[in-house]
N, C-alpha and C positions, 0 to 999 in steps of 0.2 A: 431497560436499556440493553443495547447490544453488548455482547462481551466477545472476547477473542474466540474465534471459531473458524471452522472449515467451510468452504464454498458448498452450497447445496441449492437444489431447485426450489425447495421450500423458502429459503431465505431470499432468493432472487425474486420470487413471486409475492413476497410479503408486501402489504400495502405501503409500508414506509419506503422500501426500495423501489417499488413501482412508481411512487410519486417522484423520486429523483430521476427515474428513467424517462418520465415525461419531459423533464427539463432538458434531457440530452437527446430528445427525439430528432432535432435537426441533424444529428450525426447518422441516424439509421432509420429514417422514416420510410420503410419499405412495406408497411402493412402488418408486420408482426407485432404482437402484443408486447412481449418482453423478450429481448435476445437472451437465449439460454447459453450464454458464453461467460466463462469465468473471468475474463478481463472486464466485461461489463459489470459483473458482480463486484469485483475489486473496487472499481470507481464508485459504484453506488454505495457500497459498504463504508468506504472511507468517508464519503459525504455524510451519510446518516449518523455514523459514530460521532463525528465532530459536531453535527447539528444537535444531537441529543444532549451533548455536554455544553451547549451554549457557545460553541467556538465560532460558528459562522454568523457573525453579526458585525455591524459597523463598529470600528475601533479595535477589533481583534486583529492580532498579527500572526501570520503563519509563514512557515518555512518549508518549502517542498524540495525533496531530494530526488535527483534522477528523473525529472519530470517528463523528459522526452517531449512528445507532442500531445500529451493527455489533455482531456477537457477540464480537469479539476481546477487548474489555475484560473481559467476564465469563470468557472462556476463559483469559486470562492471569492473572486474579485467582485462579481455581480452581487454577492451577498454583503458586500461592504468591507471585506477584510483587506488589510494592508499586507502585501505578500512579497517575499523574496523567493523567486523560482530559480532553482539551480539544476545544472546538468554538468556532465564531465567536460573538462577542457577539450578544445577542438583537436589538439594533437592526439590525445589518448582515444578520443572517439573515432578518429580516422584509423589509428593503429589497430583498434579492436573491432573494426568493421561496423560500428553503430551508425555510421553515416550512409551505409550502402543502400538501405531501404528508403531513404528520404522521408521516413515517417517516425523514426524511433529516437531521434536526437533533436534537442531543441535548438541550441546554437544562438538563441536570442528571443526577444519578445514576439517577433513577427510570425512565429509558428505556434503560438499559444492561445490564439483566439480566432482560429480560422473558420469556426462554425458560427461566429457571431453570438456566442453565449453571454457576452458582456458588451455593453456599448463601448466602442473604441475609445472614446474620450475618458470614460471611467477606468477602463483597463490600463491605459498608459499612466494614469494618475496614481493607481494603487498597486501596480506590479513593477518590481525591479528584477532584472535578470542578472545572474552571476554564475560564472564557471566555478565549480567546486568538485574536488576529488573527495568522494565519500569515505575514502580510507584516511583522509587527512583534513578533517573539518576545520576551517579557519576559526581562530579563537574569538574573533569579534562577532560571530553569529550567535548572539545570546539574547535571552529575555523574551523569547517568543511565547505566545499563548498556545500555539500548536505547531506540530511538525507532521509531515507525512511522506510516505514513499509508496509507490505502486509497482510491485515486482521489480525492484532494483537491487535489493541487498544480496540476492543470490548470484549477482554478476560481479561481485567484488573480488573474486579470485579463489575463495575457499569458504567453507562453513564457518571457520573461526573469524574470518574477516567480516562476514555479514553480522555475526553475533557481536563482534567488537563495535561495529558501526552502530547497532541499536543502542548499546550502552553509551557510546560516546555522544550520540545525538541527543541523549537526555540532558546533556549539559547546555543545549541550546534553548531549553524551556525554562520559564519561570516556575517557581514552586506551584504545584497544582495544575500545571499545563498538561496537555494531552498529546501523545504521539500515536499515530495509526500507521502501521506498516503492513503490506501484503508481500507474500513470498511463495516460493514453490514448496509444496508439502508432498512427501512420498507416501503413496497409498499401497504400493505393491510389495513393500518389504519393510521390516523393522530393523534389518541388519545392514544389508548391502546398500550402498548409495554412491553418488558422485561427490567426493569430498573436496575436490579442487578442480579448477578449470573455469571456462567461460560461464557455465551455468552449473550451480550445485543444487542438490535436493535435500531439504531438511526432513529428518525423521522425528518421530515423537521424542526420542531420547535427547535429540539436539535442542528441541524447543523446551523440553523439561529443564535442561541445564540452563538455557537462556532465562527462563522464568525465575529460576532460583537465583541467578546472578542479579537480575533486576530487583528481586525482593530483598536481597542482601544490601542493596544500595538504598533501600527504603521506598521503592516505587511500587505501585499498585497494578496488578494484572490478574485477570480471572479467566482461566482457560476452559474451553469446551471442545473436546476432540471428537464429538460424534459426527459420523459421516452420514450424508443423505442416503436414503435407500429406495428412492423412486427409480423407475426405469431410466429416466434421464440422468440420474446420478450414477447409475451403474454402467451406463454406456461409456466405453473408452474410445475417444475419437482419434482416428489416424488419418493421414492423407489419403485421398482428397477429403478435407474436413467437411463435416456436416453442420447443420444448424444447432446441434446439441453438442456443446463443447465445454462440459464441466470437468471432465477428467480427460487427460491427454496422455498419449504414449510418447515419451521423450527418452532417447538414448537407451531404449530397452526397459525403461521403468514407467510405471503409471503414476502420474502426479495430478494434484489438484491445487487449489489456492488456499492459503491460510492467511487470516487477518489477525494482527496483534493490536490490542488497544491498551496503552500504558499511561497511567497518570503519574506525574512526577511527584515524589514525596516532598514533604515540607520540612523534614528533619533528617536525622541520621539514619543509618541502615536499620531496618526492622521497625521503623517508627509507625508504619501503617498496618492496619489489620487487613490481611488479604485472605482470599479463599482459593482453594485449588480443587475444582470439582472434577471427579473422575467421570468418564462416560457411563451412561446408564446401560444396563444389560450385561 
């Protein structure tokens, strides 16, 4: 099974993720085999992590945070899941500039199946949309089989706010449920970072601290911090962007994507056996 890890060309080209890429081909059918883009990796990774754990099946329930106009909502609905797709309220989206691009904020169901990844009749039957502030998750969103977010938690105002969201969102799951979140991970420094603002960058120390908080609450997470070492992995993409976009330069830092897979504990803190694997070498 996949475990929490960093984006890499090897992972993106794996048979499991390639199979999901084929399902998303209506989005990018331009002749390329697999898009070497970290956003594509995030979507494929979230899908495969949930699939491996039996979450993408009829009767399963899922809750998506900060979904924007990503394809995962339609993909999971087509798998038979009953979903609540959420994004920030309209007022805060306008104030923060998320509506400017016309492609990064949902605002309703009409923007969540634009590529026809799910039959329209099935989509409207299985998906509900709701405005949700990720810093204040409503208390009635409970009992889901799985939750997910794709590069959303780093936009909540600070490192601490993103970490608090991950912990708080575990309350939305039933015992044994699965959360998968992707976020920005800092490659170029283990010390300096952007700790507050519109986009923050998580260092290994920040993720280590989050992992420990999750484990104290009795949740299960297994980390792998190994970075890819192929020429595509080592390339740092800057504007004008190229077709190889696994590492990016943002605000003077080099970042990539990190995916977290967390299984909700069935008892009190420390009730699950967890492993923390250090990178090899």
